[in-house]
N, C-alpha and C positions, 0 to 999 in steps of 0.2 A: 264738696261744694267747689273747692278750688279747681278740681279737675274739670268739672262741668263748665266753669267760667273760662278756663283755658281753652277747652274745646269750642266754646261759643266765640271766643276771640279769633281762633283759627277759622271757624266757619264764616264769621263776618269778614275777615280778610279775604278769604277765597271768593265770597260773594261780591265784594267790592272790586276785586280783580276781574271777575266774570262780567259784572255790570259795566265796567270800564270799556270792555270790548263789545258787549252785546247791546247795551243801551247808550250808545255814543250820542244819540240825539236827545237824550234825557239825562243831563248831568246831575240833576237833583237826586236821582236814585243813588248815584255814586257818593254824593255828599252825605246823604242820610245813612248810607252803609258805613262810611268812615266815621260819622258821628257815633253810631252804635258801637263800633269797634273801640273808639277812644273812650267811651263811657264804660265799656266792659273792662278796659285796661285800668281805668281809675278805680273801679270797684275791686278788681283783683289786687291792685297795689294796696288799697286800704285794708285788705284782709291780711297782709303780711304783718307779722309781729316780731320784733319791733320794726317800725318804719325808720329807715335810715335817711340821711340827707338826700341820697340819690332817689329814694322812694318819694320823698316830698317834692323833689324837682320833677319827677315823672308825673305826679298828680297835678301839679300846677301847669306844666306844659301841655299835658293831654287835655286838661280842662279848658285851657285857652284855645287850643287847636280844635277841640270839639265844638266850642261855641262858634268859632269862625266857620267851621264846616256846616253847622246848622244854619247860620245866617246865609252862607252861600247857597245852600240847598233851598232855602225859602225864597231868596232872590231869583234863582234860576227857575224855580217852579212858577213864581209869579210872572216872570218874563215869558215863559212858554204859554201860560194861560192868556196873556195879553196878545201874543202873536196869533193864537188860534181864534180869538174873538173878532 
């Protein structure tokens, strides 16, 4: 399971980098890709036993960053929808 999550994190990072170049006019795709990557990092860190102080810091920071990315993605999606209307 850990290997699958690690591969999913790498795939999400590659997709985020690809989306950054390909979907420049739709930043919400990049935001949601980064949100997924951060969520996978949190899940992968929670699987570590025992979780050290650095692990807890990673969980907290990635959770906060994931929330910010999700909010930015929603805002940019709504802004694009308003421009098109």
